[in-house]
C-alpha positions as CSV (number, residue, x, y, z in Angstrom):
1,M,-33.2,33.8,103.4
2,N,-32.7,31.1,100.9
3,E,-28.9,31.1,100.5
4,Q,-27.3,28.3,98.4
5,Q,-24.7,26.5,100.3
6,P,-21.8,24.8,98.2
7,Q,-21.9,20.9,98.5
8,M,-19.0,19.3,100.2
9,A,-17.5,15.8,100.0
10,A,-16.6,15.2,103.6
11,H,-15.1,11.9,103.2
12,S,-13.0,12.2,100.1
13,A,-11.4,9.5,98.1
14,L,-8.7,11.8,97.1
15,E,-4.9,12.6,98.2
16,L,-2.6,15.5,97.6
17,A,0.7,14.2,96.3
18,A,3.9,16.4,96.8
19,A,7.5,15.9,94.9
20,V,10.3,17.9,96.0
21,V,13.3,17.6,93.5
22,D,16.0,19.4,92.2
23,V,15.5,22.1,89.6
24,S,16.7,20.2,86.8
25,K,14.2,17.5,87.4
26,G,11.4,19.7,87.8
27,E,10.1,19.5,84.0
28,K,10.5,15.6,84.5
29,V,8.2,15.1,87.4
30,L,5.6,17.5,86.2
31,H,5.5,15.6,82.9
32,I,4.9,12.3,85.1
33,F,2.3,14.1,87.1
34,R,0.4,15.0,84.0
35,E,0.8,11.6,82.5
36,D,-0.5,9.8,85.6
37,G,-3.6,12.0,85.6
38,M,-3.3,14.8,88.1
39,L,-6.0,16.8,87.3
40,V,-5.0,19.7,89.5
41,E,-1.3,20.7,89.6
42,M,0.6,23.6,91.3
43,V,4.5,24.2,90.9
44,C,6.5,26.5,93.2
45,M,10.1,26.9,94.0
46,G,11.7,26.4,97.2
47,H,15.2,25.6,98.7
48,G,16.7,22.7,100.9
49,T,17.8,23.4,104.6
50,A,21.3,21.6,104.2
51,R,24.0,23.8,106.1
52,T,26.4,25.7,103.8
53,E,29.2,23.8,105.5
54,M,27.7,20.6,104.4
55,L,27.0,21.8,100.9
56,D,30.7,22.9,100.6
57,L,31.9,19.6,101.8
58,L,30.0,17.7,99.1
59,G,31.0,20.4,96.5
60,I,27.3,21.3,96.0
61,G,26.7,25.1,95.6
62,E,22.8,25.0,95.0
63,T,19.9,23.7,97.0
64,A,17.2,25.3,94.7
65,K,14.3,22.9,94.6
66,V,11.1,22.4,92.7
67,I,7.9,21.4,94.6
68,V,5.2,19.9,92.5
69,F,1.8,19.3,94.0
70,G,-1.2,17.2,92.6
71,L,-4.6,15.8,93.4
72,A,-6.0,12.3,92.3
73,R,-7.6,9.4,93.7
74,R,-5.6,7.5,96.0
75,E,-4.9,4.6,93.6
76,R,-3.5,7.0,91.0
77,V,-1.4,8.7,93.7
78,Q,0.0,5.2,94.7
79,T,0.9,4.4,91.1
80,L,2.6,8.1,90.6
81,L,4.7,7.7,93.8
82,S,5.8,4.2,92.3
83,R,6.7,5.8,89.1
84,L,8.5,8.7,90.6
85,G,10.6,6.4,92.9
86,R,11.5,4.0,89.7
87,E,12.2,6.7,87.3
88,L,14.1,9.2,89.6
89,E,15.5,6.3,91.5
90,M,14.6,8.0,94.7
91,R,15.7,4.9,96.7
92,Y,19.4,6.7,96.4
93,P,19.9,9.7,98.8
94,G,19.9,13.2,97.4
95,R,17.4,12.2,94.3
96,G,14.4,14.1,96.0
97,I,11.4,12.8,98.0
98,A,7.7,12.3,97.3
99,F,4.7,11.9,99.7
100,S,0.9,12.0,99.8
101,V,-1.4,13.4,102.4
102,P,-5.2,12.5,102.5
103,I,-7.8,15.1,101.7
104,T,-10.6,14.9,104.1
105,G,-13.1,17.4,102.7
106,I,-13.3,19.2,99.3
107,G,-16.3,20.5,97.0
108,A,-18.4,17.9,95.7
109,R,-18.2,19.0,92.0
110,W,-14.3,18.8,92.3
111,H,-14.7,15.4,93.9
112,N,-16.7,14.1,91.3
113,L,-14.9,15.3,88.4
114,M,-11.7,13.7,89.9
115,T,-13.3,10.4,91.0
116,E,-15.5,9.7,87.7
117,T,-12.3,9.2,85.6
118,D,-11.5,5.5,84.8
119,R,-11.3,3.4,88.1
120,Q,-10.7,0.2,86.3
121,E,-7.6,-0.6,85.3
122,E,-4.9,0.3,87.6
123,E,-1.5,-0.1,85.2
124,H,1.4,-2.0,86.4
125,S,1.5,-3.8,89.7
126,V,2.2,-1.1,92.4
127,S,5.9,-1.7,93.2
128,K,6.8,-1.8,97.1
129,M,6.9,1.5,98.6
130,E,7.3,2.7,102.3
131,R,3.8,2.3,103.7
132,T,3.9,5.0,106.1
133,S,1.3,5.3,108.7
134,G,4.2,6.1,110.6
135,L,5.0,9.3,109.4
136,D,3.7,12.9,109.4
137,V,4.4,16.3,107.8
138,V,5.4,19.1,110.0
139,V,4.8,22.4,108.7
140,V,6.0,25.8,110.1
141,V,4.8,29.1,108.7
142,M,6.9,32.1,110.0
143,E,8.3,35.3,109.2
144,R,11.3,35.3,106.8
145,G,14.8,34.9,107.8
146,F,14.4,32.4,110.7
147,T,14.8,29.0,108.8
148,N,18.2,28.1,110.3
149,V,16.8,28.8,114.0
150,A,13.9,26.5,113.0
151,M,15.8,23.5,111.4
152,D,18.5,23.6,114.1
153,A,15.7,23.1,116.8
154,A,14.0,20.7,114.3
155,R,17.2,18.5,114.0
156,R,17.8,18.6,117.8
157,A,14.6,16.9,118.2
158,G,15.1,14.4,115.4
159,A,14.2,15.6,112.1
160,C,16.6,15.1,109.2
161,G,15.9,18.1,107.1
162,G,13.3,20.1,105.2
163,T,12.2,22.2,102.2
164,V,11.6,26.1,102.4
165,I,8.8,27.8,100.2
166,A,8.6,31.7,100.1
167,A,5.4,33.0,100.5
168,R,3.1,36.0,101.2
169,G,0.9,36.4,104.4
170,V,-2.4,38.1,104.2
171,A,-4.5,39.2,107.1
172,E,-7.6,41.8,107.3
173,D,-7.1,44.8,109.8
174,E,-9.7,43.2,112.3
175,V,-7.5,40.1,112.4
176,K,-4.5,41.8,113.0
177,R,-6.0,43.7,115.8
178,F,-7.7,40.6,117.1
179,F,-4.1,38.8,117.7
180,G,-2.5,42.1,118.6
181,I,0.4,41.8,116.2
182,E,1.5,43.2,112.9
183,I,1.4,40.3,110.0
184,H,4.1,41.1,107.6
185,A,4.2,40.3,103.9
186,E,7.3,38.1,103.6
187,R,6.9,34.7,105.2
188,E,8.4,31.4,104.9
189,I,6.9,28.0,104.9
190,V,9.1,25.1,106.1
191,F,8.0,21.6,105.9
192,M,9.7,18.3,106.9
193,V,8.6,14.6,107.0
194,V,9.3,13.0,110.5
195,K,8.4,9.8,112.2
196,N,5.2,9.6,114.1
197,E,7.0,9.1,117.2
198,E,9.4,12.1,116.6
199,R,6.4,14.5,115.9
200,Q,5.3,15.7,119.2
201,A,9.2,16.5,120.1
202,V,9.9,18.2,116.8
203,M,6.5,20.3,117.1
204,T,7.4,21.4,120.5
205,A,10.9,22.3,119.8
206,L,9.9,24.4,116.8
207,T,7.2,26.1,118.9
208,K,9.8,27.0,121.4
209,A,12.2,28.2,118.8
210,V,9.9,30.0,116.1
211,G,6.4,30.0,117.7
212,M,3.9,32.7,118.3
213,K,5.7,34.1,121.3
214,T,9.0,34.5,119.4
215,R,10.2,37.2,116.9
216,S,9.4,34.8,114.0
217,R,5.8,34.4,115.2
218,G,5.4,31.1,113.7
219,V,2.6,28.8,113.4
220,V,3.3,25.1,113.5
221,L,1.2,22.2,112.3
222,S,1.2,18.6,111.4
223,L,-0.6,16.6,108.6
224,P,-0.5,12.7,108.4
225,V,1.3,11.0,105.3
226,S,-0.2,8.1,103.6
227,D,2.6,7.2,101.5
228,A,6.2,8.3,100.8
229,I,9.2,7.6,98.9
230,G,12.9,8.8,98.7
231,L,13.2,9.0,102.5
232,V,16.2,7.4,104.1
233,D,16.8,6.4,107.8
């Protein structure tokens, strides 16, 4: 058999950028992503994990968020993060966050398409941003309705907050039988940016609170962060 295998670029020069902002800023952020050459974008709705009491105290009635994702070369992503930080004033609390994670593998055609665009002039000097080899994104995929349980556990272990995205799980019957569980369609994805030294404690706490052996049947994983803006100690 002479099947053609898709070519993959194992060592990618690309990064995935993500920005989490209030709904009112979503259009502006998407505009910046497009102007800065993000060739692939995805926009989805989510909500923050601040407690209701805290929102009442601050006089805020809404935690709806827009999450914008985009793929580009590392240099472009750095420029994008600088611009987001500058134009949305993310150095102040409550203005949103943005971060990037490295792509370790991607289809060769996509890689070539996105890396052949002008490498030369990187406009403006990249302003100072948080160089974060010291951060990770911790992600939890679980059944809907357990966000508060997950965030309470994560906060006790050192996390500050997170963003929630509603999602749908899909699985073949064979996969369901293999794991011996029924995988429901309604899911939630919670992601939070934490310090390297807090990652293990946060993941352990999440696994105990909402892992596969709990009613929420969650999967907990982490990804390295390359750069980030809008995070406060």
